[in-house]
C-alpha positions in Angstrom: 11.6 65.5 -17.9 9.5 68.6 -16.9 11.3 70.6 -19.6 10.5 67.9 -22.2 6.8 67.9 -21.2 6.5 71.7 -21.4 8.2 71.7 -24.8 5.8 69.0 -26.2 2.8 70.8 -24.8 3.9 74.2 -26.2 4.6 72.4 -29.6 1.1 70.9 -29.7 -0.5 74.2 -28.8 1.7 76.2 -31.1 2.1 79.3 -28.9 4.0 82.0 -30.8 6.2 84.5 -28.9 7.6 87.5 -30.7 11.2 87.4 -29.6 13.4 87.7 -32.7 13.9 90.1 -35.6 12.0 89.3 -38.7 14.0 87.6 -41.4 11.2 86.8 -43.8 12.1 87.1 -47.5 10.7 89.9 -49.6 9.1 87.1 -51.7 6.6 86.4 -49.0 3.2 88.1 -48.8 0.3 87.5 -46.5 -3.4 87.7 -46.7 -6.2 87.3 -44.1 -8.9 84.9 -45.3 -12.3 84.3 -43.9 -13.2 80.7 -43.6 -16.9 79.6 -43.5 -15.7 76.1 -42.6 -13.8 77.2 -39.6 -15.9 80.2 -38.7 -12.8 82.3 -38.2 -10.3 84.4 -40.1 -6.9 82.9 -41.0 -3.7 84.6 -42.0 -2.0 82.8 -44.8 1.6 83.4 -46.0 2.6 82.8 -49.6 6.1 82.3 -50.8 6.8 82.8 -54.6 10.0 81.8 -56.3 12.7 84.2 -57.3 11.7 83.8 -61.0 8.0 84.4 -60.4 7.9 88.1 -61.4 10.2 87.8 -64.4 8.6 84.7 -65.9 5.2 83.5 -67.1 5.6 79.9 -65.9 3.2 78.1 -63.6 4.5 76.5 -60.4 3.6 73.5 -58.2 2.2 74.3 -54.8 3.0 73.0 -51.3 0.4 73.7 -48.6 2.0 73.7 -45.2 0.6 73.9 -41.7 1.9 76.1 -38.8 2.9 79.1 -40.9 4.1 81.0 -37.9 7.1 78.6 -37.8 8.0 78.4 -41.5 9.4 81.7 -42.6 9.9 84.1 -39.8 11.5 83.6 -36.4 9.7 86.7 -35.1 6.4 84.8 -35.2 7.6 81.5 -34.0 7.7 80.0 -30.5 10.9 78.0 -31.0 12.6 79.1 -34.2 11.7 78.9 -37.9 12.1 76.3 -40.6 13.8 78.8 -42.9 11.7 77.6 -45.8 12.3 80.8 -47.9 16.0 80.9 -47.2 16.4 77.3 -48.4 14.2 77.7 -51.5 16.0 80.8 -52.5 19.2 78.7 -52.9 17.6 76.4 -55.5 18.8 77.1 -59.0 16.9 74.3 -60.9 13.8 75.8 -62.5 12.0 72.5 -62.3 12.3 72.6 -58.5 10.7 76.0 -58.0 7.5 76.0 -56.0 4.9 78.2 -54.4 4.5 77.6 -50.7 1.3 78.4 -49.0 1.7 78.5 -45.2 -1.5 78.5 -43.1 -1.3 79.8 -39.5 -2.4 77.6 -36.6 -5.0 78.8 -34.2 -2.7 79.1 -31.1 -4.9 77.8 -28.3 -7.2 76.3 -31.0 -4.4 74.3 -32.7 -5.4 71.0 -31.3 -9.0 71.7 -32.1 -8.2 72.5 -35.7 -5.4 70.0 -36.5 -7.0 66.8 -35.3 -9.5 64.9 -37.4 -11.0 63.1 -34.4 -11.7 64.3 -30.8 -9.4 63.1 -28.1 -10.9 62.2 -24.7 -8.4 64.3 -22.8 -7.2 67.0 -25.3 -10.4 67.6 -27.2 -10.2 68.6 -30.9 -11.8 66.9 -33.9 -12.2 69.8 -36.4 -9.5 68.7 -38.7 -11.8 67.9 -41.6 -13.2 71.4 -41.4 -9.7 72.7 -41.7 -9.1 70.5 -44.7 -12.3 71.7 -46.3 -11.1 75.3 -45.7 -7.9 74.5 -47.6 -9.6 72.6 -50.4 -12.8 74.6 -50.9 -11.9 78.1 -49.8 -8.2 78.7 -49.9 -6.9 76.6 -52.9 -9.4 78.1 -55.4 -8.3 81.6 -54.4 -4.6 80.7 -54.7 -5.1 79.1 -58.1 -7.1 82.1 -59.3 -4.6 84.7 -58.1 -1.3 83.0 -58.6 0.2 81.1 -61.5 -0.1 77.6 -60.2 -0.1 74.1 -61.6 -3.4 73.3 -59.9 -3.8 69.6 -60.7 -3.2 67.0 -58.0 0.1 65.9 -59.4 1.6 69.3 -58.6 -0.2 69.9 -55.3 1.5 68.7 -52.1 0.7 68.9 -48.3 3.3 69.1 -45.6 3.4 69.4 -41.8 5.0 68.4 -38.5 3.6 67.0 -35.3 -0.2 67.7 -35.5 0.6 69.1 -38.9 2.2 65.8 -39.9 -0.9 64.0 -38.7 -3.0 66.3 -40.9 -0.7 66.0 -43.9 -1.2 62.2 -43.9 -4.9 62.7 -43.3 -5.3 65.1 -46.2 -3.4 62.9 -48.6 -5.3 59.7 -47.9 -8.8 61.4 -47.4 -8.5 63.7 -50.4 -6.2 62.0 -53.0 -8.1 63.9 -55.8 -6.5 67.1 -54.4 -3.1 66.0 -53.0 -0.7 63.6 -54.6 2.3 64.0 -52.2 2.7 64.5 -48.5 5.6 65.5 -46.2 4.9 63.8 -42.8 7.3 65.0 -40.1 7.0 63.7 -36.5 3.4 62.8 -36.9 1.2 62.9 -33.8 -0.6 59.7 -34.6 -0.9 59.0 -30.8 -3.6 61.7 -30.4 -5.8 60.2 -33.2 -5.0 56.5 -33.5 -8.3 56.3 -35.5 -6.1 57.4 -38.5 -4.9 53.8 -38.9 -8.5 52.5 -39.4 -9.2 55.3 -41.8 -6.3 54.3 -44.0 -7.7 50.7 -44.1 -11.1 51.9 -45.2 -10.2 54.4 -47.9 -9.0 53.9 -51.4 -7.8 56.2 -54.2 -4.5 57.2 -52.6 -2.6 54.2 -53.8 -0.6 56.3 -56.4 0.4 59.0 -53.8 3.9 59.5 -52.5 4.8 60.0 -48.8 8.0 61.2 -47.1 8.1 60.3 -43.4 10.7 61.6 -40.9 11.0 61.4 -37.1 13.6 61.6 -34.4 14.3 58.7 -32.1 14.4 61.1 -29.1 10.9 62.6 -29.6 8.9 60.1 -27.6 8.8 56.4 -26.8 6.2 55.7 -29.5 7.0 58.2 -32.3 9.2 56.0 -34.5 7.1 52.8 -33.9 3.9 54.7 -34.7 5.4 56.1 -37.9 6.7 52.7 -38.9 3.3 51.2 -38.2 1.7 53.6 -40.6 4.4 53.0 -43.3 3.7 49.2 -43.1 0.0 49.8 -43.3 0.4 52.0 -46.4 2.4 49.2 -48.1 -0.2 46.7 -47.0 -2.8 48.9 -48.8 -0.9 48.8 -52.0 1.8 51.4 -52.1 5.1 50.3 -53.5 8.4 50.9 -51.7 9.4 53.6 -54.2 6.4 55.7 -53.2 7.5 55.9 -49.6 10.7 57.4 -48.2 11.3 57.4 -44.5 14.1 58.6 -42.2 14.8 58.2 -38.5 17.2 60.9 -37.1 19.4 59.6 -34.3 19.0 62.0 -31.3 16.3 64.0 -33.1 14.0 65.9 -30.8 10.5 67.2 -31.3 11.3 70.8 -32.4 11.8 73.2 -35.3 15.5 72.4 -35.5 14.8 68.8 -36.4 12.2 69.9 -39.0 14.3 72.7 -40.4 17.4 70.5 -40.9 15.4 67.7 -42.6 13.2 69.8 -44.9 15.7 70.1 -47.8 16.0 66.3 -48.1 12.3 65.8 -47.9 11.6 68.6 -50.4 14.0 67.3 -53.0 12.5 63.8 -52.7 8.9 65.0 -53.1 9.5 67.7 -55.8 10.7 66.0 -59.0 
């Protein structure tokens, strides 16, 4: 039990320990970006498809949280998602995407990736983080890379607090994001998200892929299913939502890495 609690706390805080050799693809570049909304500098990693340099085509974009855990085990606390390794195996041209991974703020992760403050854990600057993505980062990405910048080709994806933020971004800013990958969403820390969904509109045409493991916490699956039911109540059709519960799945990068390909293929058509 103590090990589980420590694991969950470290996952929420997102501490990164440099303990493995770098395996990041050569197709990944990184930039440091000053955010007026966050009053901080963020490092952002950009993955471009294998065909990027040899073609003139434009690509859909997936914005992902917790970049330290996406591409490179050297930067991750508990392993990587192997996003670049998986995407490099895709041969279908219509499945190629640009992935923009945004680093979390380590000890500021809860502060940045929660839309509302929590009585015990603090936080509540999630909307500033979203405005950083939408107003600062996305225009720069669209200017400097060959992207399909419209909402229909712009997705948002995350796990844990990042899953909470992916859902938040897709319902709060449907003019920007049309699809969301929501893994192991930490709805427990911001239950206000349910009322937000009830009060907003405009996201009824969006698509959502939900995934959680049944060994993450007592409320993880039920919280996720509550959100799915609410989205359907608000007008989304069954074909707009896909969900998966992984038997024995725990709250870690292994769960998210193993289930990313299925979610990616459902979201990217």
